[in-house]
N, C-alpha and C positions, 0 to 999 in steps of 0.2 A: 483539441483536447487540452485541458489545463489540469496539471497534477500539483497538489500541494500537500504539505505535511503539517500536522499540528505539533508544535514544540511543547513538550512537557518536561518534567524532571527526569525522564528516561531518554536514552539516546534514540534518535530518529533513524529510520532506514535510510540508506544511501542509494543513489543512482536509480531512482524510480523510473521505469521505462515502459512505454507502450510497445509491447512486442508485436501484437497483431490486433487489428480492428476488423471485426466481422460485421455482418449485417445487423445483428441485435446483441452483440457481446464484444468484450475486449479482453485481451490477455495482457496482464501487467506483470512485471517482475521487479525485484529490488535486491540490493545487497544488504547483508546484516550490518547493523551499526558498528562503527569502530569504537573500541574501548580505549579509554585514556584515564589518567589519574583523577579526572573530575567525575567519571561515571563508571569506574571499574566495579563498583559494588551493585550496580543496577543490572537487573536481569530482565530481558524481554521474553515474556512467555507466549505472547500471541500478537499478531498484527490485526487490527480491526480496520476493515475497509469500508469507507463511506463514499457514497455517490450523491452529490448535491445535498450534503448534510444529513443524509439518511443512512443508517447502518445497513450494510448489505451482507457482509460475511466476516468471519474470523478465521485466520490461518494460524495454526500453531507454529511458533517460531522454530521449533526443532524439526518440523516436518518438511517445510518447503518455503521458498521465497518467491513464489509466483502465484497468481490467482486468475481464474477465468470468471469474469463478472457478466452475468446474463441480463437480458432485458434492458439494454442500454441503447437509446435512440442514436444512431450514427449521424444523424443530421443536426444534432444539437450539441452545443458546447457544454461540457460537464466539469464539475469540480470533484476531484478525487482526494 
């Protein structure tokens, strides 16, 4: 499994982790971005999760920092 983040003008999540890989799904988690003087006015409202370039789900930033992604082929390398 390969996990990457898209860097924009908003802070990126930290420590993206594969918590569990199941037969057809994966559970990932992450830490909220660190705020510093360069991005302290930026607000993350949601995390958009893509698998192989396709949007799969959105997680509201204030709700949680983990997601269960269904319909993922465990025998294939994916980009998240």
